[in-house]
N, C-alpha and C positions, 0 to 999 in steps of 0.2 A: 744678626739676631737681638744683640742686646737694645739698643737701641730703640726694635719696633718694640720690645714689651717692655722699656721704659717706660717708652711714649704713649703704651698703652692700654701702660699703670692708669697717667694723668688725664687721659681720656674718658673714658669708663668715667672716672674721679669724675669729672666735668660733670659730663652725659647726667650724670648720679645726679648729683649737685642740684642742678637746672634746675634737672624732671624734680626731685622734689620742693624745689622752690617755690616753682607755676604752679606746680595742684598742688604742692599740701599750704604753702606759704611760707614753708620751713627757711625764714632768710635765717636763723644762727648758723644753719650749716657752714657756710662761708668762712667765718669766727671762727668752730670749730675742724674748717681743713690748716686754714692760716696757724692756730696753734699748734697743727698737728708738725706742721714742717718743721716749725722751730726744738720744737720736742723732740723728735726724733731727729735729729739734727747734733742735739744735744744727748744724744743715747746712743750711738755710734758714738762719741769719741770715748764715752764709757768703757764700754762694749771695747774698744780699738789700746785700752790704754791698761788691759787685760791680756787679751789678746799677741800684743807685743812682746807678754810678759812670758804666756807661753811659748809659744813659736819659737821666739831665741832660746828659752832654755830648751826645747825638744831637737832640735836642729842641733843645738852645743851637746845632747848625748848622744846625736845621731850622726855625729862628729867627730866623736868617742870610737864609735865602735861600727868605722866608718874603717878609722886605723889600726883598730886592737884586728884585726882582722874575721871580723864580725860579718860581715855581709860578705863578705870574700868565703866567709866557711859556708853562710847558705845558697852564692850561690852555685858551691860546688853538689851542697848534698841536694841539690837542685835540680843537677845537672843532669843527672842519669829522664827526670822528670823532664826536662823541657825535651829533651833530646828523641823522649817521642809522642811529646806532645808538638812541636820546630824544630822537625825533621831537618830543614832548606837551615837550621842552625845552626853550623859544624860545632862540636863541644869544644868550649872555652874559649869560645868569640867574645866578645868588649860588649853585645849588647844581652848575653845570660848575668854579669853581673849587673847592668843597670838597669834590667828589666826586673830583676830581685831588691834591688836599693827600694825604685820603685813602687815595692806590695810591699817593703819594711816601712815606708814612707805611711803608706796606702794606711799600714796594719796601726798605723801607732796616729791612727786619724790625721796628720798634716794631709792634709788632702793637695795646698795653696805648696808646700812646699814641696811635694811629689812631682806639679808637675813641669819644670828643670827639666828632672832625672828624669821622665816618661818623654821629653821631647827629644832627650842625650838618644836614649834608647829608642824609638821613631828612625831616629838616622843610623844609627847604625842595622837598623835592621833593612833600612832602604838601602844601605848598600849592596845589600846580597838579595833585593830584589831585583830583580830580567825586566818588570816595565815598572818605569819612570811617574808614570798616573792611575795603574789600575794595582789597590791593597793588595802584598803576599798575603799567604793564609797564616804566617805569624805573626805579622803586623797588626792582620782581624783578631786573633784568638787575642795578642794581652791588649790587645785594646775594650775590648768585651769582658777582658776580668778586668782591666781597668776599669771598668764603666759598674762593674758589680759590685764594684766597694770595700773588698773584705779588710772589712776595717775590728780587728782582735783586743786595741783599745782605745777609742774616739774622745783623747787627749780634751780636743777640741770642742766639743759635746756638752765632756763635763766641766771643761770653761765660760762657756754661756752657760749654762745650771750652777756655777758658785757665783756668777757674775749678778742675775740676777737673785740671787738670794735662797736658792736651794737650801735645806738642813744636810741634803746627802749628793753629793754634785755628779756619784758613781754609779745612783739607782738603776740606770736606764744600760746597766754594763750588758749585764744576762741576757737583753732584751734585744742589743743593736749586737752581740754578737752570734746569736740564732735568725736574726731575720737576713745579715751578710750573709751569715753561711748556705743560706735561700739563696739568692739573687744568683751572689757565687755561683754557685752546685748548675743553679739552669742554665745559667751562663757557660758551661766547662763544657753540658750534653748539649745544650742548643747548637754552640760553633762545634761538637764535636762531631752530630748529624748532618751538619753539612758539609765538613770535613773529609768526612767518612776515617776520624782517628777512630782508631784503633786501642779501644780503652779497656780491652779485657787485654792489653800484652800483659805478662806478667808482672814486668817493672809498674807497667802503668797503674797494677789494680795493687802491687807495693806497694802504690803514694797512700791511695784511692780507699782502699778497704778496712786499713787500718780505722784511718781519717772519721772514714762510714761510724765505724763501727763503735769510736769511742763519740761522735754527736749522741750519736745514737743512745747507747744508755746512757748517757748525760740526761739528752730528753730524757730517759724513761723514768728518769733520779727523780727529775723536778717533776713530774711531776704526782713523787708523792709525798711534795710538800704541802704548804698550807698556800694564801699568797704575802701571807705576812713573813713567811719563811721561805718565802721568792726571794721576796725585797729584804731582806734578811743577808740571805746567800748571797743578791747580787751584790751588795754595798758591801760587802765583804772577800769575794772578790776582787773585783771591782780597784781596791784600795791598796790589795798584795799584788796585782799583779804590777798598778801602775806603779808601786814603790819596790818591788821583785826587779822590775827590768830594769831602774835608773843603778839600781845596788848590783844587778850583772854587766854590768855597764863600766861600770866605776873601777871593777874586781877582776874582771878579762880583763880591761885597758891597765891594771898595774902589774900587771903577769905582763902582761905584754912587752914591759917596759912601755910602754904610752905617756907622755906629758899631757897626763889626761887635761887639765887645769890650760894648757895652751891648746889641747884640740878640741876643748869648750867654744875654748875664747872663740878663737876659727868660723864651728859652727855658730855659734848661736849671732855672732856679725853678719852674717848671709841670713839667717833668722826676722833679726831687724829690719834687713832690707827687705825681704817676701814682706815681712808686716804689718811695713812703711806704705808699698805701692798697695793694699788693699785700700787704705780709705776713706779715698772717695769709693771708689762704687759699692762701699761697703753706707757713706750718707746716702749716695744716689735713693737707695734699694732702699732703705729703710727711709728715705723721705718718702719716700714714690708709695710705700706699702700704707703706712699711715694716713696720707690723702686717702688712699685708698679703700680703707676701712675707716675714718669721721667719714666720710660722702655718703656706706651706707652700700656701698653698688658691692665688696666681697660680705656683707652679710647677708643681701642680697641671694648672692651666686649660691652661697652655701646652705640656707633653708632653701630654696631648688633641690641643694644634693637631700639636706635631709629629710623635705619633702615621699622624695622617692625611693627614699632607703625603708620610709616611714613605712613604705604604704608596702612595701613589699615584708614588712612585717617582723625585721630587723630593726638594732640597736645603732641608735643614729648619732651617738657618743662621743663618734671616731670623728664622724665630719667637721668640726670646729679644729681638729688637726690636720687637714685636707692642702689647707692652703701651700705647705711645701711643698705637698709629694703634685702640687700641680704644677708650682713651677720649678720643679731641683731641674726637670731635664734639661730646663733652657741656662739657667743661671746659680750657681752656687751662691750670688752674691746673693741675688734675691731670695732664697729656698734657704739662706740664714736672716736674710731681713724677718722672713716671712713665722721663722725658727721665735726668731726675736719677743716679735709682736704676737705673737700668739702667748710668749708667758707672757708677756706687760698684758695680755689681755684677759686671760685668763686667771691665770699664779702658777708660779715656776714650776710648779706639783701638779696641778691639774691632770685629771685623765689628757683633753685635750694637747698638751705642752709635752706631756711625755712620746703623745703617740709623734706629735712631730719633731720631737728630738729622736725618739729612736727612726723612723723616717729618713733624718737629715744623717741620722751616724747608721745607715745601710743602704744608701741605692746614691749615683751618682747623677752629675751632671754631665744627661749622654753628650745628649747636642754640641753642647761646648766642647765635654772631650773631642770628643766627632772631626769635630773642625777646623779646633784649635794642631790637634798632632796629625790629625789627613794634611789641615794648610800645610803646615809646615814643613812634610819632604811632599807637596805635587798632588798628592793624591786626588785623582776626579772621580775617579771609581771605586766605590769602597763596598761592591757585591755587597754580602748579606750581613755586614757585619753591623748596620742600624737592626738592622730585624733582632737581630741574639739579642744586643743590646738595649733595644727596651724591653725586652720578655724578661731578660733579667732584674730591669727596672721594676718594671710591673709586679716581677713575682717577690721584689724587695719592701713596695706597699705591702700587697696583702697579708707577709708574713709578718713582717713589723703593726698589719695592723691587729688580727690573728693572738702573735707573742701579747702585748699589752693589754688582751685583753682576757691572757690568761693568768699575766701578774702580776695584773690593780684593776681591773674589776671589780 
């Protein structure tokens, strides 16, 4: 999948450049493409320097949370809910703790760090699966919720924005929170319909109704604020939440007599290992996206979408942020490259860049996640997993666009 996508970027760029040379006599297009290759390779290394620090930092704190029993406590708190949503998983089964840890890593925006934990969860769920080739209901629900990308604290998005010079990297905190809530809710409801889950069960309602009321009340409150006040509130809450989580982990760790420094270093080493494996992929995708942009092919495709949107009488400013959404279902590294390239091309705090950042934080690499997670346990028949996951993904993109117009337009 990634091989075809990467090769496709280069082939489309080559055809576009050749057409411009033969038809328009634009021989300089080739020099621009070569220049873009080296510029994007340099940018990849610059981005990775900060990414090393971010993943190392947050996996260090996550290890403290794990040793302090916070993750285990979350598993117990969510246990009654999972017992209803995943009735085939016995109470106290290791899969529940791993699922919780995976959601915690995703919630902190550590998408790459969440993958190893998610694979362990899938293997644990496969032990309970009566079929060796057909996905169980529990596996489908886990993957759809995983693909809906519930991100409560998108630290990697903050990092990318900081690296590109944003005056306030956390500006997109609330837009991502709202958009990812929509995608997760749609994912849950779609699976519930297909699996006939009893969402009206009193225990399930005890979890979902308060959350829905809090989110609805919060959105009603946001509706009373001006655009400037919304942006300011998003910044304040983003920074407070980020710092509050760090302090909370440290305090609980100290009270539980965890050797917080040693635990942090242990987790940080894992973060370093995860981060260093990303550089080749980031270089490959950023170079391909840079060539695609320099060839004019990307802009040509966006112009087509822009004209279609204008023909329908809609505002088209969001279109320049769509490249991230178009490749996100297939590749996280390609979407990351598109996001960074959009920031570079339009400015880190431009409307397209804010849309792209919100989309990146509220959607997931659906096909990649399904291929890797199901492939790791030998599942061949995925049943309704693809349809439900794509519906959640589409809902997240649409919600991200609407929320950005609400906050930033």
